[in-house]
N, CA, C and O atoms as a Tinker XYZ file with bonds, in Angstrom:
   440  protein
     1  N    -12.830000  -43.070000   22.845000    73     2
     2  CA   -12.902000  -42.085000   23.893000    64     1     3
     3  C    -13.241000  -40.730000   23.283000    63     2     4     5
     4  O    -12.613000  -40.332000   22.302000    81     3
     5  N    -14.219000  -40.008000   23.837000    73     3     6
     6  CA   -14.625000  -38.711000   23.316000    64     5     7
     7  C    -13.831000  -37.568000   23.917000    63     6     8     9
     8  O    -13.169000  -37.719000   24.944000    81     7
     9  N    -13.907000  -36.447000   23.272000    73     7    10
    10  CA   -13.254000  -35.230000   23.758000    64     9    11
    11  C    -14.113000  -34.601000   24.839000    63    10    12    13
    12  O    -15.335000  -34.744000   24.830000    81    11
    13  N    -13.475000  -33.904000   25.772000    73    11    14
    14  CA   -14.217000  -33.156000   26.778000    64    13    15
    15  C    -14.920000  -31.996000   26.095000    63    14    16    17
    16  O    -14.352000  -31.337000   25.224000    81    15
    17  N    -16.154000  -31.754000   26.496000    73    15    18
    18  CA   -16.944000  -30.662000   25.937000    64    17    19
    19  C    -17.160000  -29.626000   27.020000    63    18    20    21
    20  O    -17.525000  -29.958000   28.148000    81    19
    21  N    -16.934000  -28.379000   26.678000    73    19    22
    22  CA   -17.168000  -27.271000   27.590000    64    21    23
    23  C    -18.082000  -26.274000   26.896000    63    22    24    25
    24  O    -18.312000  -26.360000   25.690000    81    23
    25  N    -18.601000  -25.324000   27.670000    73    23    26
    26  CA   -19.513000  -24.321000   27.121000    64    25    27
    27  C    -18.979000  -22.940000   27.471000    63    26    28    29
    28  O    -18.662000  -22.666000   28.628000    81    27
    29  N    -18.878000  -22.064000   26.464000    73    27    30
    30  CA   -18.357000  -20.716000   26.676000    64    29    31
    31  C    -19.209000  -19.890000   27.637000    63    30    32    33
    32  O    -18.721000  -18.928000   28.231000    81    31
    33  N    -20.477000  -20.262000   27.790000    73    31    34
    34  CA   -21.399000  -19.469000   28.597000    64    33    35
    35  C    -21.639000  -20.072000   29.984000    63    34    36    37
    36  O    -22.457000  -19.558000   30.747000    81    35
    37  N    -20.942000  -21.145000   30.312000    73    35    38
    38  CA   -21.094000  -21.782000   31.618000    64    37    39
    39  C    -20.146000  -21.144000   32.630000    63    38    40    41
    40  O    -19.053000  -20.702000   32.275000    81    39
    41  N    -20.566000  -21.099000   33.879000    73    39    42
    42  CA   -19.713000  -20.632000   34.958000    64    41    43
    43  C    -19.372000  -19.156000   34.900000    63    42    44    45
    44  O    -18.262000  -18.761000   35.257000    81    43
    45  N    -20.310000  -18.339000   34.457000    73    43    46
    46  CA   -20.061000  -16.899000   34.378000    64    45    47
    47  C    -20.036000  -16.291000   35.782000    63    46    48    49
    48  O    -20.744000  -16.755000   36.676000    81    47
    49  N    -19.223000  -15.258000   35.972000    73    47    50
    50  CA   -19.231000  -14.584000   37.274000    64    49    51
    51  C    -20.584000  -13.901000   37.488000    63    50    52    53
    52  O    -21.294000  -13.616000   36.524000    81    51
    53  N    -20.938000  -13.642000   38.737000    73    51    54
    54  CA   -22.254000  -13.051000   39.013000    64    53    55
    55  C    -22.366000  -11.614000   38.505000    63    54    56    57
    56  O    -21.366000  -10.917000   38.335000    81    55
    57  N    -23.591000  -11.197000   38.270000    73    55    58
    58  CA   -23.870000   -9.827000   37.855000    64    57    59
    59  C    -23.227000   -8.855000   38.842000    63    58    60    61
    60  O    -23.285000   -9.058000   40.055000    81    59
    61  N    -22.619000   -7.806000   38.312000    73    59    62
    62  CA   -21.992000   -6.804000   39.159000    64    61    63
    63  C    -20.660000   -7.208000   39.757000    63    62    64    65
    64  O    -20.169000   -6.534000   40.663000    81    63
    65  N    -20.056000   -8.293000   39.275000    73    63    66
    66  CA   -18.754000   -8.720000   39.805000    64    65    67
    67  C    -17.755000   -7.564000   39.679000    63    66    68    69
    68  O    -17.746000   -6.873000   38.660000    81    67
    69  N    -16.918000   -7.345000   40.692000    73    67    70
    70  CA   -16.030000   -6.184000   40.679000    64    69    71
    71  C    -14.864000   -6.279000   39.690000    63    70    72    73
    72  O    -14.312000   -5.252000   39.294000    81    71
    73  N    -14.488000   -7.477000   39.292000    73    71    74
    74  CA   -13.343000   -7.675000   38.396000    64    73    75
    75  C    -13.773000   -8.449000   37.151000    63    74    76    77
    76  O    -14.712000   -9.244000   37.196000    81    75
    77  N    -13.078000   -8.210000   36.046000    73    75    78
    78  CA   -13.277000   -9.040000   34.873000    64    77    79
    79  C    -12.793000  -10.449000   35.190000    63    78    80    81
    80  O    -11.905000  -10.630000   36.024000    81    79
    81  N    -13.368000  -11.435000   34.535000    73    79    82
    82  CA   -12.967000  -12.830000   34.735000    64    81    83
    83  C    -12.282000  -13.333000   33.467000    63    82    84    85
    84  O    -12.830000  -13.223000   32.370000    81    83
    85  N    -11.087000  -13.882000   33.626000    73    83    86
    86  CA   -10.299000  -14.412000   32.517000    64    85    87
    87  C    -10.166000  -15.916000   32.691000    63    86    88    89
    88  O     -9.795000  -16.385000   33.767000    81    87
    89  N    -10.463000  -16.674000   31.648000    73    87    90
    90  CA   -10.336000  -18.127000   31.693000    64    89    91
    91  C     -9.596000  -18.590000   30.442000    63    90    92    93
    92  O    -10.054000  -18.357000   29.323000    81    91
    93  N     -8.456000  -19.243000   30.629000    73    91    94
    94  CA    -7.728000  -19.804000   29.495000    64    93    95
    95  C     -8.444000  -21.066000   29.046000    63    94    96    97
    96  O     -8.641000  -21.993000   29.831000    81    95
    97  N     -8.831000  -21.094000   27.783000    73    95    98
    98  CA    -9.540000  -22.240000   27.211000    64    97    99
    99  C     -8.578000  -23.210000   26.546000    63    98   100   101
   100  O     -8.803000  -24.420000   26.545000    81    99
   101  N     -7.502000  -22.671000   25.978000    73    99   102
   102  CA    -6.521000  -23.497000   25.283000    64   101   103
   103  C     -5.200000  -22.744000   25.243000    63   102   104   105
   104  O     -5.164000  -21.549000   24.949000    81   103
   105  N     -4.138000  -23.438000   25.536000    73   103   106
   106  CA    -2.799000  -22.847000   25.436000    64   105   107
   107  C     -1.912000  -23.808000   24.657000    63   106   108   109
   108  O     -1.904000  -25.012000   24.913000    81   107
   109  N     -1.178000  -23.268000   23.718000    73   107   110
   110  CA    -0.254000  -24.047000   22.897000    64   109   111
   111  C      0.926000  -23.141000   22.588000    63   110   112   113
   112  O      0.824000  -21.924000   22.737000    81   111
   113  N      2.043000  -23.716000   22.160000    73   111   114
   114  CA     3.189000  -22.860000   21.834000    64   113   115
   115  C      2.792000  -21.766000   20.836000    63   114   116   117
   116  O      2.314000  -22.053000   19.739000    81   115
   117  N      2.998000  -20.527000   21.234000    73   115   118
   118  CA     2.724000  -19.400000   20.353000    64   117   119
   119  C      1.298000  -18.903000   20.336000    63   118   120   121
   120  O      1.005000  -17.920000   19.655000    81   119
   121  N      0.386000  -19.557000   21.070000    73   119   122
   122  CA    -1.014000  -19.120000   21.034000    64   121   123
   123  C     -1.724000  -19.448000   22.349000    63   122   124   125
   124  O     -1.419000  -20.435000   23.019000    81   123
   125  N     -2.668000  -18.595000   22.687000    73   123   126
   126  CA    -3.511000  -18.816000   23.859000    64   125   127
   127  C     -4.907000  -18.293000   23.537000    63   126   128   129
   128  O     -5.057000  -17.187000   23.018000    81   127
   129  N     -5.921000  -19.086000   23.846000    73   127   130
   130  CA    -7.314000  -18.678000   23.638000    64   129   131
   131  C     -7.939000  -18.503000   25.012000    63   130   132   133
   132  O     -7.818000  -19.377000   25.870000    81   131
   133  N     -8.610000  -17.370000   25.222000    73   131   134
   134  CA    -9.245000  -17.152000   26.516000    64   133   135
   135  C    -10.631000  -16.546000   26.357000    63   134   136   137
   136  O    -10.946000  -15.880000   25.371000    81   135
   137  N    -11.436000  -16.808000   27.367000    73   135   138
   138  CA   -12.742000  -16.167000   27.490000    64   137   139
   139  C    -12.583000  -15.063000   28.522000    63   138   140   141
   140  O    -12.014000  -15.274000   29.593000    81   139
   141  N    -13.092000  -13.886000   28.190000    73   139   142
   142  CA   -13.085000  -12.761000   29.115000    64   141   143
   143  C    -14.537000  -12.382000   29.359000    63   142   144   145
   144  O    -15.308000  -12.206000   28.415000    81   143
   145  N    -14.907000  -12.258000   30.624000    73   143   146
   146  CA   -16.254000  -11.823000   30.971000    64   145   147
   147  C    -16.141000  -10.484000   31.680000    63   146   148   149
   148  O    -15.530000  -10.378000   32.744000    81   147
   149  N    -16.738000   -9.467000   31.078000    73   147   150
   150  CA   -16.776000   -8.123000   31.652000    64   149   151
   151  C    -18.178000   -7.880000   32.189000    63   150   152   153
   152  O    -19.171000   -8.250000   31.563000    81   151
   153  N    -18.240000   -7.262000   33.340000    73   151   154
   154  CA   -19.527000   -6.946000   33.976000    64   153   155
   155  C    -19.604000   -5.447000   34.215000    63   154   156   157
   156  O    -19.831000   -4.994000   35.336000    81   155
   157  N    -19.409000   -4.673000   33.127000    73   155   158
   158  CA   -19.455000   -3.223000   33.234000    64   157   159
   159  C    -18.100000   -2.587000   33.500000    63   158   160   161
   160  O    -18.025000   -1.377000   33.713000    81   159
   161  N    -17.030000   -3.371000   33.494000    73   159   162
   162  CA   -15.704000   -2.824000   33.776000    64   161   163
   163  C    -15.175000   -2.016000   32.585000    63   162   164   165
   164  O    -15.625000   -2.164000   31.449000    81   163
   165  N    -14.214000   -1.170000   32.892000    73   163   166
   166  CA   -13.482000   -0.389000   31.895000    64   165   167
   167  C    -12.050000   -0.269000   32.385000    63   166   168   169
   168  O    -11.763000   -0.519000   33.556000    81   167
   169  N    -11.155000    0.114000   31.490000    73   167   170
   170  CA    -9.765000    0.353000   31.885000    64   169   171
   171  C     -9.722000    1.542000   32.840000    63   170   172   173
   172  O    -10.507000    2.479000   32.701000    81   171
   173  N     -8.814000    1.506000   33.800000    73   171   174
   174  CA    -8.683000    2.653000   34.715000    64   173   175
   175  C     -8.342000    3.934000   33.943000    63   174   176   177
   176  O     -7.723000    3.860000   32.881000    81   175
   177  N     -8.729000    5.089000   34.451000    73   175   178
   178  CA    -8.404000    6.359000   33.778000    64   177   179
   179  C     -6.904000    6.466000   33.516000    63   178   180   181
   180  O     -6.084000    6.220000   34.400000    81   179
   181  N     -6.563000    6.837000   32.283000    73   179   182
   182  CA    -5.164000    7.024000   31.913000    64   181   183
   183  C     -4.388000    5.757000   31.618000    63   182   184   185
   184  O     -3.227000    5.834000   31.216000    81   183
   185  N     -4.996000    4.581000   31.806000    73   183   186
   186  CA    -4.304000    3.305000   31.573000    64   185   187
   187  C     -4.460000    2.871000   30.126000    63   186   188   189
   188  O     -5.548000    2.953000   29.558000    81   187
   189  N     -3.358000    2.407000   29.531000    73   187   190
   190  CA    -3.366000    1.872000   28.168000    64   189   191
   191  C     -2.686000    0.506000   28.176000    63   190   192   193
   192  O     -1.610000    0.345000   28.752000    81   191
   193  N     -3.319000   -0.473000   27.535000    73   191   194
   194  CA    -2.656000   -1.757000   27.317000    64   193   195
   195  C     -1.584000   -1.560000   26.248000    63   194   196   197
   196  O     -1.786000   -0.818000   25.287000    81   195
   197  N     -0.447000   -2.225000   26.418000    73   195   198
   198  CA     0.643000   -2.228000   25.449000    64   197   199
   199  C      1.246000   -3.619000   25.500000    63   198   200   201
   200  O      2.199000   -3.866000   26.239000    81   199
   201  N      0.690000   -4.521000   24.715000    73   199   202
   202  CA     1.002000   -5.951000   24.798000    64   201   203
   203  C      2.091000   -6.350000   23.815000    63   202   204   205
   204  O      2.207000   -5.771000   22.735000    81   203
   205  N      2.879000   -7.330000   24.191000    73   203   206
   206  CA     3.979000   -7.818000   23.365000    64   205   207
   207  C      3.520000   -8.817000   22.304000    63   206   208   209
   208  O      4.319000   -9.246000   21.472000    81   207
   209  N      2.234000   -9.191000   22.329000    73   207   210
   210  CA     1.719000  -10.169000   21.368000    64   209   211
   211  C      0.502000   -9.597000   20.652000    63   210   212   213
   212  O     -0.175000   -8.703000   21.161000    81   211
   213  N      0.239000  -10.129000   19.461000    73   211   214
   214  CA    -0.996000   -9.774000   18.762000    64   213   215
   215  C     -2.169000  -10.375000   19.526000    63   214   216   217
   216  O     -2.040000  -11.439000   20.131000    81   215
   217  N     -3.315000   -9.693000   19.498000    73   215   218
   218  CA    -4.520000  -10.212000   20.143000    64   217   219
   219  C     -5.710000   -9.984000   19.219000    63   218   220   221
   220  O     -5.998000   -8.857000   18.817000    81   219
   221  N     -6.389000  -11.071000   18.893000    73   219   222
   222  CA    -7.637000  -10.997000   18.137000    64   221   223
   223  C     -8.762000  -11.168000   19.146000    63   222   224   225
   224  O     -8.784000  -12.145000   19.895000    81   223
   225  N     -9.704000  -10.213000   19.170000    73   223   226
   226  CA   -10.820000  -10.298000   20.104000    64   225   227
   227  C    -12.133000  -10.218000   19.339000    63   226   228   229
   228  O    -12.253000   -9.515000   18.336000    81   227
   229  N    -13.117000  -10.963000   19.844000    73   227   230
   230  CA   -14.475000  -10.944000   19.291000    64   229   231
   231  C    -15.444000  -10.790000   20.456000    63   230   232   233
   232  O    -15.254000  -11.382000   21.519000    81   231
   233  N    -16.478000   -9.994000   20.245000    73   231   234
   234  CA   -17.545000   -9.879000   21.231000    64   233   235
   235  C    -18.599000  -10.920000   20.877000    63   234   236   237
   236  O    -19.146000  -10.915000   19.774000    81   235
   237  N    -18.878000  -11.812000   21.826000    73   235   238
   238  CA   -19.890000  -12.846000   21.619000    64   237   239
   239  C    -21.252000  -12.408000   22.147000    63   238   240   241
   240  O    -22.284000  -12.682000   21.533000    81   239
   241  N    -21.244000  -11.721000   23.296000    73   239   242
   242  CA   -22.454000  -11.259000   23.974000    64   241   243
   243  C    -22.153000   -9.872000   24.518000    63   242   244   245
   244  O    -21.035000   -9.617000   24.967000    81   243
   245  N    -23.127000   -8.973000   24.486000    73   243   246
   246  CA   -22.960000   -7.661000   25.101000    64   245   247
   247  C    -22.444000   -6.627000   24.130000    63   246   248   249
   248  O    -22.712000   -6.687000   22.930000    81   247
   249  N    -21.695000   -5.673000   24.668000    73   247   250
   250  CA   -21.154000   -4.578000   23.858000    64   249   251
   251  C    -19.965000   -3.977000   24.596000    63   250   252   253
   252  O    -19.851000   -4.073000   25.818000    81   251
   253  N    -19.089000   -3.359000   23.821000    73   251   254
   254  CA   -17.906000   -2.730000   24.409000    64   253   255
   255  C    -17.477000   -1.555000   23.554000    63   254   256   257
   256  O    -17.768000   -1.491000   22.360000    81   255
   257  N    -16.785000   -0.632000   24.186000    73   255   258
   258  CA   -16.176000    0.489000   23.480000    64   257   259
   259  C    -14.674000    0.364000   23.669000    63   258   260   261
   260  O    -14.170000    0.365000   24.792000    81   259
   261  N    -13.972000    0.257000   22.551000    73   259   262
   262  CA   -12.528000    0.061000   22.531000    64   261   263
   263  C    -11.900000    1.297000   21.904000    63   262   264   265
   264  O    -12.343000    1.751000   20.850000    81   263
   265  N    -10.875000    1.841000   22.545000    73   263   266
   266  CA   -10.199000    3.020000   22.006000    64   265   267
   267  C     -8.731000    2.683000   21.762000    63   266   268   269
   268  O     -8.075000    2.046000   22.586000    81   267
   269  N     -8.231000    3.130000   20.600000    73   267   270
   270  CA    -6.814000    3.005000   20.267000    64   269   271
   271  C     -6.172000    4.371000   20.408000    63   270   272   273
   272  O     -6.767000    5.382000   20.034000    81   271
   273  N     -4.958000    4.408000   20.947000    73   271   274
   274  CA    -4.264000    5.676000   21.167000    64   273   275
   275  C     -4.016000    6.421000   19.856000    63   274   276   277
   276  O     -3.937000    7.650000   19.842000    81   275
   277  N     -3.894000    5.672000   18.751000    73   275   278
   278  CA    -3.582000    6.298000   17.463000    64   277   279
   279  C     -4.813000    6.533000   16.585000    63   278   280   281
   280  O     -4.671000    6.843000   15.402000    81   279
   281  N     -6.012000    6.393000   17.141000    73   279   282
   282  CA    -7.240000    6.591000   16.353000    64   281   283
   283  C     -8.062000    7.723000   16.967000    63   282   284   285
   284  O     -8.131000    7.842000   18.190000    81   283
   285  N     -8.679000    8.548000   16.137000    73   283   286
   286  CA    -9.425000    9.682000   16.668000    64   285   287
   287  C    -10.742000    9.313000   17.352000    63   286   288   289
   288  O    -11.196000   10.029000   18.244000    81   287
   289  N    -11.352000    8.216000   16.948000    73   287   290
   290  CA   -12.659000    7.837000   17.479000    64   289   291
   291  C    -12.604000    6.432000   18.088000    63   290   292   293
   292  O    -11.869000    5.573000   17.599000    81   291
   293  N    -13.369000    6.198000   19.138000    73   291   294
   294  CA   -13.440000    4.843000   19.699000    64   293   295
   295  C    -14.205000    3.915000   18.765000    63   294   296   297
   296  O    -14.933000    4.366000   17.880000    81   295
   297  N    -14.032000    2.631000   18.971000    73   295   298
   298  CA   -14.758000    1.617000   18.196000    64   297   299
   299  C    -15.794000    0.971000   19.097000    63   298   300   301
   300  O    -15.472000    0.484000   20.181000    81   299
   301  N    -17.020000    0.970000   18.650000    73   299   302
   302  CA   -18.110000    0.353000   19.399000    64   301   303
   303  C    -18.314000   -1.051000   18.853000    63   302   304   305
   304  O    -18.584000   -1.221000   17.663000    81   303
   305  N    -18.190000   -2.052000   19.705000    73   303   306
   306  CA   -18.284000   -3.447000   19.299000    64   305   307
   307  C    -19.567000   -4.055000   19.851000    63   306   308   309
   308  O    -19.919000   -3.845000   21.012000    81   307
   309  N    -20.250000   -4.800000   19.015000    73   307   310
   310  CA   -21.460000   -5.525000   19.401000    64   309   311
   311  C    -21.273000   -6.986000   19.004000    63   310   312   313
   312  O    -20.286000   -7.315000   18.347000    81   311
   313  N    -22.202000   -7.877000   19.387000    73   311   314
   314  CA   -21.997000   -9.302000   19.097000    64   313   315
   315  C    -21.664000   -9.566000   17.626000    63   314   316   317
   316  O    -22.337000   -9.097000   16.708000    81   315
   317  N    -20.606000  -10.332000   17.454000    73   315   318
   318  CA   -20.124000  -10.678000   16.126000    64   317   319
   319  C    -18.976000   -9.808000   15.651000    63   318   320   321
   320  O    -18.241000  -10.204000   14.746000    81   319
   321  N    -18.803000   -8.628000   16.241000    73   319   322
   322  CA   -17.698000   -7.759000   15.846000    64   321   323
   323  C    -16.386000   -8.317000   16.387000    63   322   324   325
   324  O    -16.323000   -8.839000   17.501000    81   323
   325  N    -15.341000   -8.194000   15.573000    73   323   326
   326  CA   -14.022000   -8.644000   16.005000    64   325   327
   327  C    -12.961000   -7.719000   15.437000    63   326   328   329
   328  O    -13.171000   -7.042000   14.430000    81   327
   329  N    -11.814000   -7.708000   16.107000    73   327   330
   330  CA   -10.727000   -6.822000   15.698000    64   329   331
   331  C     -9.398000   -7.468000   16.062000    63   330   332   333
   332  O     -9.282000   -8.142000   17.085000    81   331
   333  N     -8.398000   -7.253000   15.214000    73   331   334
   334  CA    -7.038000   -7.697000   15.496000    64   333   335
   335  C     -6.271000   -6.516000   16.069000    63   334   336   337
   336  O     -6.163000   -5.470000   15.429000    81   335
   337  N     -5.745000   -6.681000   17.258000    73   335   338
   338  CA    -4.947000   -5.645000   17.917000    64   337   339
   339  C     -3.488000   -6.069000   17.794000    63   338   340   341
   340  O     -3.057000   -7.023000   18.440000    81   339
   341  N     -2.746000   -5.371000   16.979000    73   339   342
   342  CA    -1.343000   -5.711000   16.755000    64   341   343
   343  C     -0.517000   -5.447000   18.017000    63   342   344   345
   344  O     -0.850000   -4.582000   18.827000    81   343
   345  N      0.548000   -6.197000   18.158000    73   343   346
   346  CA     1.449000   -6.031000   19.304000    64   345   347
   347  C      1.870000   -4.570000   19.436000    63   346   348   349
   348  O      2.174000   -3.906000   18.445000    81   347
   349  N      1.881000   -4.089000   20.655000    73   347   350
   350  CA     2.313000   -2.745000   21.032000    64   349   351
   351  C      1.416000   -1.629000   20.488000    63   350   352   353
   352  O      1.798000   -0.460000   20.537000    81   351
   353  N      0.243000   -1.967000   19.977000    73   351   354
   354  CA    -0.719000   -0.914000   19.617000    64   353   355
   355  C     -1.485000   -0.569000   20.897000    63   354   356   357
   356  O     -2.285000   -1.368000   21.385000    81   355
   357  N     -1.239000    0.595000   21.419000    73   355   358
   358  CA    -1.829000    0.992000   22.694000    64   357   359
   359  C     -3.346000    1.115000   22.555000    63   358   360   361
   360  O     -3.861000    1.730000   21.621000    81   359
   361  N     -4.041000    0.504000   23.523000    73   359   362
   362  CA    -5.502000    0.497000   23.490000    64   361   363
   363  C     -6.053000    0.411000   24.900000    63   362   364   365
   364  O     -5.336000    0.089000   25.848000    81   363
   365  N     -7.332000    0.704000   25.022000    73   363   366
   366  CA    -8.010000    0.648000   26.309000    64   365   367
   367  C     -9.481000    0.312000   26.079000    63   366   368   369
   368  O    -10.026000    0.548000   25.000000    81   367
   369  N    -10.108000   -0.239000   27.106000    73   367   370
   370  CA   -11.542000   -0.525000   27.066000    64   369   371
   371  C    -12.219000    0.621000   27.804000    63   370   372   373
   372  O    -12.004000    0.811000   29.001000    81   371
   373  N    -13.036000    1.383000   27.088000    73   371   374
   374  CA   -13.678000    2.541000   27.706000    64   373   375
   375  C    -14.991000    2.193000   28.395000    63   374   376   377
   376  O    -15.397000    2.875000   29.336000    81   375
   377  N    -15.661000    1.131000   27.933000    73   375   378
   378  CA   -16.935000    0.737000   28.552000    64   377   379
   379  C    -17.291000   -0.668000   28.108000    63   378   380   381
   380  O    -16.916000   -1.106000   27.020000    81   379
   381  N    -18.024000   -1.375000   28.971000    73   379   382
   382  CA   -18.591000   -2.678000   28.603000    64   381   383
   383  C    -19.997000   -2.781000   29.168000    63   382   384   385
   384  O    -20.316000   -2.181000   30.194000    81   383
   385  N    -20.826000   -3.546000   28.488000    73   383   386
   386  CA   -22.159000   -3.864000   29.001000    64   385   387
   387  C    -22.012000   -4.970000   30.045000    63   386   388   389
   388  O    -20.978000   -5.633000   30.123000    81   387
   389  N    -23.057000   -5.156000   30.840000    73   387   390
   390  CA   -23.067000   -6.217000   31.853000    64   389   391
   391  C    -24.133000   -7.232000   31.462000    63   390   392   393
   392  O    -25.322000   -6.974000   31.652000    81   391
   393  N    -23.734000   -8.386000   30.919000    73   391   394
   394  CA   -22.372000   -8.863000   30.704000    64   393   395
   395  C    -21.897000   -8.609000   29.273000    63   394   396   397
   396  O    -22.690000   -8.406000   28.354000    81   395
   397  N    -20.588000   -8.630000   29.126000    73   395   398
   398  CA   -19.949000   -8.719000   27.815000    64   397   399
   399  C    -19.042000   -9.938000   27.872000    63   398   400   401
   400  O    -18.216000  -10.072000   28.775000    81   399
   401  N    -19.206000  -10.817000   26.904000    73   399   402
   402  CA   -18.364000  -12.016000   26.827000    64   401   403
   403  C    -17.522000  -11.898000   25.564000    63   402   404   405
   404  O    -18.034000  -11.782000   24.451000    81   403
   405  N    -16.224000  -11.932000   25.777000    73   403   406
   406  CA   -15.240000  -11.823000   24.701000    64   405   407
   407  C    -14.586000  -13.179000   24.466000    63   406   408   409
   408  O    -14.475000  -13.991000   25.385000    81   407
   409  N    -14.161000  -13.416000   23.248000    73   407   410
   410  CA   -13.264000  -14.516000   22.931000    64   409   411
   411  C    -11.983000  -13.859000   22.444000    63   410   412   413
   412  O    -12.009000  -13.067000   21.502000    81   411
   413  N    -10.862000  -14.183000   23.082000    73   411   414
   414  CA    -9.579000  -13.565000   22.738000    64   413   415
   415  C     -8.580000  -14.641000   22.339000    63   414   416   417
   416  O     -8.470000  -15.682000   22.988000    81   415
   417  N     -7.857000  -14.371000   21.263000    73   415   418
   418  CA    -6.786000  -15.250000   20.815000    64   417   419
   419  C     -5.505000  -14.432000   20.836000    63   418   420   421
   420  O     -5.374000  -13.442000   20.117000    81   419
   421  N     -4.564000  -14.854000   21.665000    73   419   422
   422  CA    -3.270000  -14.179000   21.803000    64   421   423
   423  C     -2.251000  -14.941000   20.959000    63   422   424   425
   424  O     -2.118000  -16.158000   21.089000    81   423
   425  N     -1.536000  -14.228000   20.098000    73   423   426
   426  CA    -0.580000  -14.849000   19.182000    64   425   427
   427  C      0.802000  -14.253000   19.396000    63   426   428   429
   428  O      1.000000  -13.046000   19.253000    81   427
   429  N      1.753000  -15.111000   19.742000    73   427   430
   430  CA     3.133000  -14.643000   19.936000    64   429   431
   431  C      3.690000  -14.192000   18.601000    63   430   432   433
   432  O      3.442000  -14.812000   17.567000    81   431
   433  N      4.441000  -13.112000   18.635000    73   431   434
   434  CA     5.082000  -12.600000   17.404000    64   433   435
   435  C      6.364000  -13.372000   17.180000    63   434   436   437
   436  O      7.089000  -13.689000   18.123000    81   435
   437  N      6.629000  -13.664000   15.947000    73   435   438
   438  CA     7.855000  -14.407000   15.597000    64   437   439
   439  C      8.842000  -13.528000   14.925000    63   438   440
   440  O      9.927000  -13.982000   14.562000    81   439
């Protein structure tokens, strides 16, 4: 019996979709892998993520601008760029291209 095969680029939300699309690809104790599709979205003004788990993100398609509260300059990410966001490191997405496809791995802290 073979394994089910899926494609990271299948079933994308339509151009100009009002919300980012999150799809869990794999969940296991202590870890979750998800695909995020951004269609020009950004974090709301004044909003900062402050997550209880580490998150490793990679841009597969598109581009994004990521800002950390403790860094003077934003980080511009293009395909192939990846970054580890440690738990409780405040960050926000300032801009994304339409489309931007991210691969995110969430890791529970022990």
